C-alpha positions as CSV (number, residue, x, y, z in Angstrom):
1,X,0.1,0.1,0.1
2,X,1.3,3.4,-0.9
3,X,1.9,5.9,1.6
4,X,-0.4,8.8,1.5
5,X,0.7,12.4,2.0
6,X,-1.1,13.5,5.1
7,X,-1.3,17.0,4.3
8,X,-3.0,16.1,0.9
9,X,-5.5,13.9,3.1
10,X,-6.0,17.0,5.0
11,X,-6.9,19.5,1.9
12,X,-9.0,16.8,0.6
13,X,-11.2,15.8,3.8
14,X,-11.3,19.2,5.5
15,X,-11.2,21.7,2.8
16,X,-12.7,24.5,4.4
17,X,-10.4,24.2,7.5
18,X,-7.4,23.6,5.3
19,X,-8.0,27.0,3.4
20,X,-8.2,28.9,6.8
21,X,-5.0,27.1,7.9
22,X,-3.3,27.9,4.5
23,X,-4.4,31.6,5.1
24,X,-2.8,31.4,8.5
25,X,0.5,30.0,6.9
26,X,0.4,32.8,4.8
27,X,0.0,35.6,7.1
28,X,2.8,34.2,9.3
29,X,5.0,33.9,5.9
30,X,4.5,37.6,5.2
31,X,5.4,39.0,8.7
32,X,8.1,41.3,9.1
33,X,11.3,40.8,11.0
34,X,12.7,37.7,9.6
35,X,14.0,36.8,6.2
36,X,12.3,33.4,4.6
37,X,15.7,31.2,5.1
38,X,15.8,32.1,9.0
39,X,11.8,31.1,9.1
40,X,12.8,28.1,7.5
41,X,15.8,27.4,9.8
42,X,13.7,28.2,12.8
43,X,11.2,25.8,11.4
44,X,13.5,23.0,11.1
45,X,14.6,23.4,14.8
46,X,11.0,23.3,15.9
47,X,9.8,20.1,13.8
48,X,13.0,18.6,15.0
49,X,12.1,19.2,18.6
50,X,8.5,17.7,17.8
51,X,10.0,14.8,16.0
52,X,8.3,15.3,13.0
53,X,10.6,14.1,10.4
54,X,8.3,15.0,7.2
55,X,8.3,18.7,8.7
56,X,11.8,18.7,9.1
57,X,12.2,17.4,5.3
58,X,10.0,19.8,3.8
59,X,11.3,22.8,5.5
60,X,15.0,21.7,4.9
61,X,13.7,21.9,1.4
62,X,12.3,25.0,1.9
63,X,15.5,26.3,3.5
64,X,17.8,25.3,0.7
65,X,15.6,26.9,-1.7
66,X,15.8,30.1,0.2
67,X,19.6,29.9,0.3
68,X,20.3,28.0,3.5
69,X,23.7,26.1,3.1
70,X,23.7,22.5,4.5
71,X,25.7,23.3,7.2
72,X,22.9,25.8,8.2
73,X,20.4,23.1,7.9
74,X,22.3,20.6,9.8
75,X,22.9,23.2,12.3
76,X,19.4,24.1,12.9
77,X,18.8,20.1,13.6
78,X,21.7,19.4,15.9
79,X,20.8,22.8,18.0
80,X,18.4,20.2,19.9
81,X,20.8,17.8,21.0
82,X,21.0,19.3,24.5
83,X,17.3,20.2,24.6
84,X,15.5,17.0,23.0
85,X,18.3,14.3,23.2
86,X,20.3,12.2,20.7
87,X,17.4,10.0,19.3
88,X,15.5,13.0,18.4
89,X,18.8,14.5,16.4
90,X,19.3,11.2,14.8
91,X,15.5,10.9,13.7
92,X,15.8,14.5,12.2
93,X,19.0,14.3,10.3
94,X,18.2,12.0,7.5
95,X,15.2,13.5,6.7
96,X,17.0,17.1,6.9
97,X,19.4,15.7,4.0
98,X,16.4,14.0,2.0
99,X,15.0,17.8,1.8
100,X,18.1,19.1,0.9
101,X,18.7,16.7,-1.8
102,X,15.1,17.2,-2.9
103,X,15.6,20.9,-3.4
104,X,18.9,20.2,-5.2
105,X,16.8,17.9,-7.8
106,X,13.9,20.4,-7.8
107,X,16.4,23.3,-8.7
108,X,18.5,21.2,-11.4
109,X,15.1,20.0,-13.0
110,X,14.1,24.2,-12.9
111,X,17.3,24.7,-14.4
112,X,17.4,22.1,-17.3
113,X,14.0,23.2,-18.0
114,X,14.9,26.6,-18.3
115,X,17.5,25.9,-20.8
116,X,15.2,24.4,-23.4
């Protein structure tokens, strides 16, 4: 059985609630004070602390697309070591690297597509 994307299920099953949630997220994205890369790095640290590997992967991808380096992304994960422990960091690191690789593939696809 193929694993379903939980966020897609949320969007399909609760469209009105999902729309309101998306509006909230958009308002948060546009708040002044922090640039997008910093916001994404903070999100990686938060997602690590709550042990949400999929959230780590997605925010690592977004952080990379916003200009974050591998070192910055890994740093956002490992800053949790003394707060939430080694297991939490070990769970999140592969997800962060997966997100980084996904961003690189997406950027390469975009780059190759724009050459045509």
